[in-house]
PLY file of the C-alpha trace (Angstrom):
ply
format ascii 1.0
element vertex 474
property float x
property float y
property float z
element edge 473
property int vertex1
property int vertex2
end_header
-15.13 -8.83 4.83
-11.78 -9.91 3.19
-9.26 -7.61 1.53
-10.00 -7.11 -2.23
-7.60 -4.82 -4.21
-7.32 -3.86 -8.32
-4.47 -5.55 -9.76
-3.22 -3.65 -13.28
-2.24 -7.12 -14.50
-5.62 -8.77 -14.00
-7.65 -5.45 -14.87
-10.03 -6.57 -12.23
-10.18 -6.77 -8.25
-8.87 -9.59 -6.67
-9.19 -11.14 -3.32
-5.73 -10.56 -1.52
-3.65 -13.74 -0.93
-0.22 -12.98 0.60
2.41 -15.69 -0.43
3.50 -16.28 3.24
0.30 -16.30 5.89
0.23 -12.95 7.65
3.29 -10.98 5.93
3.19 -8.88 2.90
6.14 -8.09 0.76
5.59 -4.65 -0.90
7.81 -2.61 -3.36
7.25 0.70 -4.68
9.21 2.49 -7.39
10.90 5.54 -5.65
12.13 8.76 -7.23
15.13 9.59 -9.59
16.84 11.77 -7.03
18.16 15.31 -9.16
15.20 17.44 -8.07
13.12 18.07 -5.58
9.90 16.06 -5.16
6.87 16.96 -6.78
3.24 16.76 -5.82
2.44 13.88 -8.26
5.33 12.00 -6.25
3.33 12.80 -2.99
0.24 11.57 -3.98
1.58 8.27 -5.16
3.61 7.82 -1.88
0.96 8.53 0.22
-1.64 6.52 -1.27
1.03 3.55 -1.00
1.78 4.99 2.71
-2.28 4.32 3.35
-1.77 0.67 1.77
0.82 -0.16 4.04
-0.96 1.39 7.37
-4.13 -0.54 6.44
-2.39 -3.64 6.04
-0.51 -3.38 9.28
-4.02 -2.25 10.93
-5.45 -5.67 10.14
-2.51 -7.40 10.98
0.17 -8.10 8.42
3.74 -7.73 8.81
4.79 -5.59 6.07
8.07 -5.27 4.62
8.06 -1.93 2.20
11.16 -1.49 -0.07
10.91 1.92 -1.93
14.07 2.51 -3.95
16.21 5.66 -5.00
17.52 5.92 -8.33
21.03 7.42 -8.18
22.14 6.76 -11.63
20.80 8.41 -14.67
20.75 10.68 -17.68
19.02 13.64 -15.86
21.11 13.08 -12.88
24.42 13.22 -15.08
23.44 16.31 -17.01
22.25 18.34 -13.48
25.55 17.50 -11.69
27.66 18.81 -14.88
25.29 21.84 -14.58
25.86 22.41 -10.98
29.53 21.41 -11.10
29.41 19.07 -8.53
29.67 15.08 -8.58
26.78 12.90 -9.06
27.07 11.35 -5.42
26.92 14.94 -4.16
23.66 15.92 -6.15
21.89 12.77 -5.25
22.62 12.88 -1.41
21.29 16.59 -1.56
17.87 15.36 -3.21
17.76 12.05 -1.48
17.60 13.74 1.98
15.17 16.36 0.74
12.82 13.86 -0.63
13.05 11.77 2.73
12.10 15.13 4.46
9.18 15.98 2.17
7.71 12.38 2.82
8.28 12.72 6.65
6.51 16.26 6.30
3.61 14.45 4.51
3.31 12.24 7.15
4.58 8.97 5.27
6.09 6.17 7.44
9.72 5.71 6.44
10.24 2.50 4.10
11.39 -0.86 5.93
14.50 -0.69 3.28
15.42 2.30 0.75
18.44 0.73 -1.62
20.17 3.10 -4.05
20.63 1.82 -7.38
24.20 2.23 -7.38
24.71 -0.24 -4.22
23.18 -3.04 -6.58
25.49 -2.97 -9.49
26.59 -7.10 -9.10
22.81 -7.95 -8.63
22.19 -6.10 -11.73
25.13 -7.82 -13.69
24.09 -11.26 -12.55
20.73 -10.60 -14.00
21.90 -9.58 -17.39
24.31 -12.38 -17.66
21.22 -14.74 -17.04
19.28 -12.95 -19.87
22.08 -13.14 -22.24
22.50 -17.25 -21.34
18.91 -17.55 -22.22
19.19 -15.58 -25.32
16.98 -12.55 -24.29
20.17 -10.12 -23.94
22.68 -9.49 -26.20
25.52 -6.84 -26.87
24.70 -4.43 -29.56
27.10 -2.60 -31.97
27.71 0.20 -29.97
28.64 -1.98 -27.21
25.29 -1.34 -24.71
23.74 -4.71 -23.49
19.98 -4.82 -24.91
16.92 -6.95 -24.06
15.48 -9.10 -26.75
11.74 -8.17 -26.36
10.38 -10.31 -29.13
12.04 -13.06 -27.49
10.09 -12.46 -24.22
6.53 -13.82 -25.36
4.48 -12.30 -22.85
5.69 -8.48 -23.46
2.56 -6.14 -22.85
0.77 -7.92 -20.76
0.84 -5.55 -17.83
0.17 -2.35 -20.16
-1.85 -4.19 -22.99
0.28 -3.33 -25.44
0.85 -5.33 -28.23
4.00 -5.66 -30.59
1.98 -4.29 -33.31
0.94 -1.11 -31.23
4.61 -0.66 -30.17
5.76 -0.84 -33.99
3.20 1.67 -34.79
5.41 4.32 -33.31
4.37 4.22 -29.45
7.91 3.29 -28.42
10.85 5.61 -28.99
12.75 6.26 -32.31
14.66 3.40 -33.88
18.35 2.65 -32.86
19.98 1.24 -35.73
22.52 -0.21 -33.15
20.28 -2.61 -31.67
18.71 -5.60 -33.57
15.09 -4.33 -33.23
13.80 -0.92 -32.47
11.65 -2.41 -29.67
14.76 -3.32 -27.42
15.29 -1.75 -24.43
18.90 -0.90 -23.02
20.32 -3.05 -19.78
23.77 -1.56 -19.32
24.89 1.44 -20.99
28.83 1.38 -22.44
30.90 3.93 -20.88
31.23 7.61 -21.98
33.84 9.78 -20.88
32.99 11.67 -17.68
29.95 9.40 -16.62
29.69 7.01 -13.67
30.97 3.80 -14.53
31.53 0.36 -13.52
33.42 -2.84 -14.60
31.40 -5.49 -16.40
31.73 -8.55 -18.57
31.11 -6.43 -21.56
33.03 -3.51 -20.54
32.77 -0.44 -18.50
29.37 1.25 -18.26
26.33 2.07 -16.23
22.79 0.24 -15.47
20.01 1.28 -17.73
17.07 2.63 -15.56
14.66 -0.60 -15.55
17.30 -3.30 -14.58
17.73 -1.41 -11.20
14.10 -2.25 -9.62
14.53 -5.91 -10.89
17.72 -6.30 -8.79
16.66 -4.34 -5.73
13.16 -5.90 -5.57
14.42 -9.70 -5.96
17.19 -9.04 -3.47
14.90 -7.83 -0.73
11.63 -9.60 -1.49
12.48 -12.61 -3.44
12.08 -13.60 -6.95
8.18 -13.43 -6.45
6.45 -11.26 -4.05
3.12 -9.78 -3.26
2.60 -6.27 -4.35
4.72 -3.98 -6.96
3.28 -0.39 -7.20
3.82 2.96 -8.48
2.76 5.72 -10.24
0.41 5.73 -13.62
3.52 6.79 -15.62
5.68 3.86 -15.12
3.16 1.28 -16.34
4.62 1.35 -19.50
7.74 1.00 -20.29
9.23 0.65 -16.75
7.07 -1.81 -15.18
6.57 -3.60 -18.40
10.31 -4.08 -18.73
10.70 -5.03 -14.92
8.35 -7.83 -15.73
10.22 -9.17 -19.01
13.83 -8.83 -17.28
12.71 -10.50 -13.82
10.62 -13.37 -15.30
12.88 -13.83 -18.22
15.74 -14.38 -15.96
14.50 -16.02 -13.07
11.45 -18.05 -15.00
8.93 -17.12 -12.20
6.00 -14.73 -11.84
7.31 -11.37 -10.50
4.56 -9.86 -8.54
1.23 -11.39 -7.79
-0.45 -7.83 -7.80
0.25 -4.80 -9.60
-1.23 -1.43 -7.99
-1.26 2.01 -9.70
-2.15 5.32 -9.05
-4.34 7.67 -10.82
-2.59 10.74 -12.81
-2.55 13.97 -11.23
-3.07 16.96 -13.26
-3.37 20.90 -12.18
-5.65 23.82 -12.61
-3.93 26.77 -14.02
-4.64 30.46 -13.72
-7.30 30.26 -15.97
-8.91 27.57 -14.12
-8.43 24.99 -17.05
-7.01 21.74 -16.26
-3.69 20.84 -17.76
-0.77 18.38 -17.19
1.93 19.58 -14.74
4.90 20.74 -16.78
7.68 23.12 -15.70
7.48 24.44 -19.31
4.06 25.65 -18.76
4.86 27.10 -15.39
2.20 25.09 -13.26
4.84 22.83 -11.51
4.37 21.98 -8.01
7.00 20.70 -5.51
6.00 19.52 -2.71
7.87 21.98 -0.60
6.19 24.88 -2.46
2.61 23.38 -2.08
3.24 22.78 1.75
4.64 26.28 1.77
1.48 27.45 0.18
-1.09 25.79 2.25
0.93 26.82 5.60
0.65 30.60 4.26
-3.28 29.79 3.90
-4.29 27.74 6.98
-1.08 28.28 9.36
2.20 26.97 9.90
2.42 23.50 10.58
-1.06 22.74 9.24
-0.13 22.89 5.49
1.42 19.43 5.32
-1.81 17.62 7.14
-4.29 19.66 4.78
-2.11 18.99 1.64
-1.97 14.84 3.14
-5.80 15.17 3.28
-6.36 16.64 -0.03
-4.09 13.96 -1.91
-5.48 10.88 -0.14
-9.52 11.63 -0.12
-9.78 11.12 -3.94
-9.61 7.39 -4.65
-5.98 6.21 -5.09
-6.95 5.02 -8.66
-8.74 7.94 -9.81
-7.50 11.07 -11.50
-7.06 14.01 -9.26
-6.80 17.93 -9.82
-4.48 20.10 -7.84
-4.58 23.60 -7.60
-4.42 25.95 -4.33
-7.75 27.01 -4.33
-9.17 23.44 -4.37
-7.36 23.02 -1.21
-9.58 25.03 0.78
-12.55 22.57 1.07
-9.73 19.87 2.19
-9.14 22.39 5.19
-12.58 23.38 5.95
-13.32 19.54 5.95
-10.33 18.95 8.45
-11.60 21.78 10.47
-15.11 20.36 10.77
-13.37 17.14 12.35
-10.80 18.67 14.58
-14.01 20.92 15.69
-15.84 17.94 17.13
-12.66 16.44 18.62
-12.30 19.83 20.46
-15.65 20.15 21.48
-16.10 16.47 22.64
-12.79 15.38 23.84
-11.82 11.82 23.16
-11.65 8.90 25.95
-8.89 6.94 26.03
-10.20 3.61 25.58
-9.14 1.10 22.53
-10.70 1.22 19.25
-13.99 -0.44 18.86
-14.16 -2.44 15.49
-18.05 -3.51 16.57
-18.85 -0.08 16.31
-21.02 1.00 13.29
-18.78 3.71 11.70
-15.59 1.33 12.19
-17.25 -1.55 10.55
-18.18 0.62 7.25
-14.73 2.18 7.43
-13.10 -1.31 7.72
-15.51 -2.60 4.61
-14.57 0.91 2.68
-10.60 -0.06 3.14
-10.92 -3.82 2.46
-12.81 -2.72 -1.08
-9.33 -1.66 -2.73
-8.37 1.00 -0.17
-11.64 3.28 -0.81
-10.42 5.65 1.48
-13.14 8.43 0.18
-16.00 6.02 1.72
-13.78 5.55 4.90
-13.40 9.23 5.36
-17.36 9.63 5.14
-17.43 7.49 8.10
-15.10 10.11 9.83
-18.06 12.94 9.26
-20.59 10.51 10.53
-18.70 10.18 14.07
-17.80 13.84 14.01
-21.72 14.59 13.75
-22.42 11.82 16.60
-19.83 12.97 18.83
-21.28 16.49 18.74
-25.15 15.68 18.73
-24.61 12.97 21.44
-21.69 14.92 23.63
-20.00 11.09 23.32
-16.38 10.75 23.80
-16.85 7.31 22.61
-17.50 8.77 19.33
-14.60 11.10 19.45
-12.31 8.21 20.13
-13.48 6.32 17.21
-12.96 9.26 15.13
-9.77 9.76 16.38
-8.25 6.48 16.45
-9.75 5.57 12.76
-8.13 8.84 11.47
-4.78 7.47 13.22
-4.78 4.69 10.44
-4.83 7.47 7.81
-2.22 9.41 9.91
-4.68 12.26 10.40
-6.52 13.87 13.22
-3.24 13.35 15.42
-2.61 17.00 16.39
-3.83 18.81 19.24
-7.47 20.26 18.07
-6.67 23.67 19.64
-3.65 23.64 17.78
-4.93 23.12 14.34
-7.83 25.55 14.76
-5.83 28.13 15.78
-3.07 27.47 13.52
-0.75 30.55 12.86
-1.86 34.11 11.91
0.11 36.40 9.86
1.83 38.97 11.68
0.41 37.78 14.85
1.66 34.81 17.37
-0.29 33.56 20.06
1.08 35.96 22.60
0.14 38.98 20.74
-3.44 37.49 20.21
-3.83 36.66 23.77
-2.78 40.43 24.39
-5.47 41.95 22.20
-7.96 39.76 23.85
-7.43 41.29 27.32
-7.01 44.56 25.62
-10.65 44.01 24.26
-11.61 42.90 27.64
-10.26 45.93 29.24
-11.92 48.18 26.72
-15.40 46.55 27.17
-14.96 46.76 30.90
-14.34 50.48 30.50
-17.66 50.20 28.13
-15.34 51.60 25.55
-17.46 49.36 23.03
-15.85 51.05 19.86
-12.18 50.16 20.99
-13.56 46.77 21.76
-14.81 46.41 18.18
-12.14 47.59 16.63
-9.63 44.94 18.26
-12.41 42.42 17.34
-12.38 43.66 13.62
-8.44 43.76 13.42
-8.07 40.44 14.81
-10.82 38.85 12.07
-8.73 40.65 9.45
-5.71 38.71 10.54
-7.69 35.57 10.37
-8.67 35.20 13.92
-11.92 34.67 15.12
-12.96 35.50 18.76
-15.99 33.52 20.35
-17.40 34.99 23.87
-18.53 32.41 26.30
-19.35 32.41 29.91
-16.27 31.03 30.63
-14.21 33.62 28.73
-13.53 34.57 25.37
-11.78 31.74 22.76
-10.35 32.20 19.52
-9.55 30.09 16.29
-7.90 30.68 13.05
-10.50 31.03 10.02
-9.60 31.43 6.35
-9.15 34.71 5.13
-9.07 35.55 1.49
-6.17 37.32 0.31
-5.82 39.80 -2.44
-3.30 39.52 -4.70
0 1
1 2
2 3
3 4
4 5
5 6
6 7
7 8
8 9
9 10
10 11
11 12
12 13
13 14
14 15
15 16
16 17
17 18
18 19
19 20
20 21
21 22
22 23
23 24
24 25
25 26
26 27
27 28
28 29
29 30
30 31
31 32
32 33
33 34
34 35
35 36
36 37
37 38
38 39
39 40
40 41
41 42
42 43
43 44
44 45
45 46
46 47
47 48
48 49
49 50
50 51
51 52
52 53
53 54
54 55
55 56
56 57
57 58
58 59
59 60
60 61
61 62
62 63
63 64
64 65
65 66
66 67
67 68
68 69
69 70
70 71
71 72
72 73
73 74
74 75
75 76
76 77
77 78
78 79
79 80
80 81
81 82
82 83
83 84
84 85
85 86
86 87
87 88
88 89
89 90
90 91
91 92
92 93
93 94
94 95
95 96
96 97
97 98
98 99
99 100
100 101
101 102
102 103
103 104
104 105
105 106
106 107
107 108
108 109
109 110
110 111
111 112
112 113
113 114
114 115
115 116
116 117
117 118
118 119
119 120
120 121
121 122
122 123
123 124
124 125
125 126
126 127
127 128
128 129
129 130
130 131
131 132
132 133
133 134
134 135
135 136
136 137
137 138
138 139
139 140
140 141
141 142
142 143
143 144
144 145
145 146
146 147
147 148
148 149
149 150
150 151
151 152
152 153
153 154
154 155
155 156
156 157
157 158
158 159
159 160
160 161
161 162
162 163
163 164
164 165
165 166
166 167
167 168
168 169
169 170
170 171
171 172
172 173
173 174
174 175
175 176
176 177
177 178
178 179
179 180
180 181
181 182
182 183
183 184
184 185
185 186
186 187
187 188
188 189
189 190
190 191
191 192
192 193
193 194
194 195
195 196
196 197
197 198
198 199
199 200
200 201
201 202
202 203
203 204
204 205
205 206
206 207
207 208
208 209
209 210
210 211
211 212
212 213
213 214
214 215
215 216
216 217
217 218
218 219
219 220
220 221
221 222
222 223
223 224
224 225
225 226
226 227
227 228
228 229
229 230
230 231
231 232
232 233
233 234
234 235
235 236
236 237
237 238
238 239
239 240
240 241
241 242
242 243
243 244
244 245
245 246
246 247
247 248
248 249
249 250
250 251
251 252
252 253
253 254
254 255
255 256
256 257
257 258
258 259
259 260
260 261
261 262
262 263
263 264
264 265
265 266
266 267
267 268
268 269
269 270
270 271
271 272
272 273
273 274
274 275
275 276
276 277
277 278
278 279
279 280
280 281
281 282
282 283
283 284
284 285
285 286
286 287
287 288
288 289
289 290
290 291
291 292
292 293
293 294
294 295
295 296
296 297
297 298
298 299
299 300
300 301
301 302
302 303
303 304
304 305
305 306
306 307
307 308
308 309
309 310
310 311
311 312
312 313
313 314
314 315
315 316
316 317
317 318
318 319
319 320
320 321
321 322
322 323
323 324
324 325
325 326
326 327
327 328
328 329
329 330
330 331
331 332
332 333
333 334
334 335
335 336
336 337
337 338
338 339
339 340
340 341
341 342
342 343
343 344
344 345
345 346
346 347
347 348
348 349
349 350
350 351
351 352
352 353
353 354
354 355
355 356
356 357
357 358
358 359
359 360
360 361
361 362
362 363
363 364
364 365
365 366
366 367
367 368
368 369
369 370
370 371
371 372
372 373
373 374
374 375
375 376
376 377
377 378
378 379
379 380
380 381
381 382
382 383
383 384
384 385
385 386
386 387
387 388
388 389
389 390
390 391
391 392
392 393
393 394
394 395
395 396
396 397
397 398
398 399
399 400
400 401
401 402
402 403
403 404
404 405
405 406
406 407
407 408
408 409
409 410
410 411
411 412
412 413
413 414
414 415
415 416
416 417
417 418
418 419
419 420
420 421
421 422
422 423
423 424
424 425
425 426
426 427
427 428
428 429
429 430
430 431
431 432
432 433
433 434
434 435
435 436
436 437
437 438
438 439
439 440
440 441
441 442
442 443
443 444
444 445
445 446
446 447
447 448
448 449
449 450
450 451
451 452
452 453
453 454
454 455
455 456
456 457
457 458
458 459
459 460
460 461
461 462
462 463
463 464
464 465
465 466
466 467
467 468
468 469
469 470
470 471
471 472
472 473
């Protein structure tokens, strides 16, 4: 089965045909680094990490570019509030973002360019647009894009000029020729970062940076452009207008966007994530919360699994209590790997579950259906005591970058107030109590461990233990 993916531009699934055989060039919009990344970023970046991993698994060489926005109104304001330079602020949060993505199991991009390093390329595009009558200087000194001069404006989002006039865009700016026009280059203001340009000192608008960086690394036409759902309009729409207006070529052949993420509040109601509503989750906070529930070191993998197992284009609802099922599901898969260790043979793509896994992934990266094959393999591994089924389970899991931890370590996790040495000591004390026929003490030790999230299992070979979820009172 050939790979098909849904393109936001065509609004349908299409057979994937790369520009260059055996190679894929992909650009995904990164973050504006003025704060820590949130779980919406995590959902989007995990989704495209899986896209990349699958493309590589089926033999493509992938050039994956994800940018860093390091000049922006929010950055300037935050730096002023903290009395630091914009560079110091963006360095801090760019590093934090990279740490968060590594924690979530995402591969680093092939290239991760920063906007401020591509000012000449941006100026070159703006000059081309001005020469073609698609850009002009406003009364305030900004350079603006003349939206009505680009006949295909709105083709990605499906918005017409009439829709935009009716008030879906920002309020009118009387320094521009048309309220629909957007800024390419902002004239300098005191105390802000600024660069020389043919139109005076200033700094780039938000949209122009991605046109400059993507075309620099991937060419004027490349295979896949992706991002979160909030970027379809106006950001990606404006990228198309800039890039195709300047170069006279199709910008990207396929446009991929993740579905929206919403959160469940304390009353159990679904709402948009917002700092003002007090329901804002950074990746770091979410990992810490899941670590606290399921064991230090397990949280990030549980969170990755939770965020990936809803189809990337579908809406997803996040809440700490909703992650419990993801943990229990991973625990089920790891239990199979513990009970029946995998052999070390290569992945067999001719095996039934592997075939269905590949079919699902080739059907617009349908991870939920692919994950269902992992549970089928786990069932077969245990029922048949099959090391081959466990191998298939682990190696298919590796494509999604899950199930790669030691099963014993995952299942034991980390326990509140008890390290592994303390648990083993308690188990030894319980064995001694049983030997002395002090069953009350043995039961007391078992109960105490259970309260700490440690479940004991007595076998002919001795007592084993693993972590279990314990509901905590608040």
